[in-house]
C-alpha positions in Angstrom: -8.2 12.1 17.5 -8.9 14.2 14.4 -9.0 12.2 11.1 -6.5 13.4 8.7 -5.5 12.3 5.0 -3.1 9.3 5.2 -4.3 8.0 8.7 -5.1 4.3 9.0 -8.3 3.3 10.6 -10.5 0.1 10.8 -13.7 -0.2 8.7 -16.7 -1.7 9.9 -18.1 -4.2 6.9 -22.0 -4.6 7.4 -22.2 -8.0 6.0 -24.8 -9.2 3.7 -28.6 -9.3 4.2 -28.8 -13.1 3.2 -26.0 -13.8 6.0 -23.7 -15.2 3.4 -21.0 -12.4 4.6 -20.6 -11.8 8.3 -19.9 -8.6 9.5 -16.2 -8.1 9.4 -13.6 -5.4 10.1 -10.6 -4.4 7.5 -8.0 -2.0 7.5 -8.4 1.3 5.4 -6.8 4.5 4.6 -8.4 8.0 5.0 -8.1 9.6 1.3 -10.5 12.9 2.1 -11.9 14.6 4.9 -14.9 16.6 4.4 -16.3 19.6 6.1 -18.6 17.7 8.0 -16.2 15.4 9.5 -17.2 12.5 7.4 -14.3 10.3 5.3 -14.0 8.8 2.3 -11.6 5.6 2.8 -9.8 3.4 0.4 -10.9 -0.2 2.3 -8.5 -3.4 2.2 -11.7 -5.7 2.0 -11.8 -9.5 2.1 -12.6 -9.1 -1.5 -9.8 -6.5 -2.3 -9.7 -2.9 -2.6 -12.7 -0.7 -2.6 -13.6 3.1 -2.3 -16.3 4.3 0.1 -17.2 8.1 1.1 -19.3 9.9 3.1 -18.7 7.7 6.1 -18.9 8.8 10.0 -16.6 7.7 12.8 -18.4 4.9 15.2 -18.5 1.3 15.7 -21.6 0.5 13.6 -21.8 -1.2 10.1 -20.4 1.0 7.5 -18.4 3.2 9.7 -15.0 3.5 10.8 -12.9 3.9 14.0 -9.2 4.1 15.2 -7.2 0.9 15.7 -7.4 -0.3 19.3 -3.8 0.0 20.7 -2.2 -3.1 22.8 0.0 -1.5 25.5 2.7 -3.7 26.7 3.6 -3.2 30.5 7.4 -4.2 30.9 9.0 -5.0 34.0 10.9 -1.2 34.2 7.4 0.4 33.8 5.8 -1.2 36.7 5.9 1.0 40.2 6.1 -0.6 43.1 4.5 1.3 46.3 
């Protein structure tokens, strides 16, 4: 998927160096997409709203990625062979 303004993504908090805060994930909204593909996010973190820019997509600290989708299989969706 291509990042675009207004999309909801997941931001990966790095945690603190002293271990007081462990790594965590928070929802975020893409505010801007730069020419290099990095994004500016508004992050809804555990301590409130914050702004971060120059972020690349990935699963590492200070990166963002798309939310995982949960697919519910309903009985009518199953195919019997």
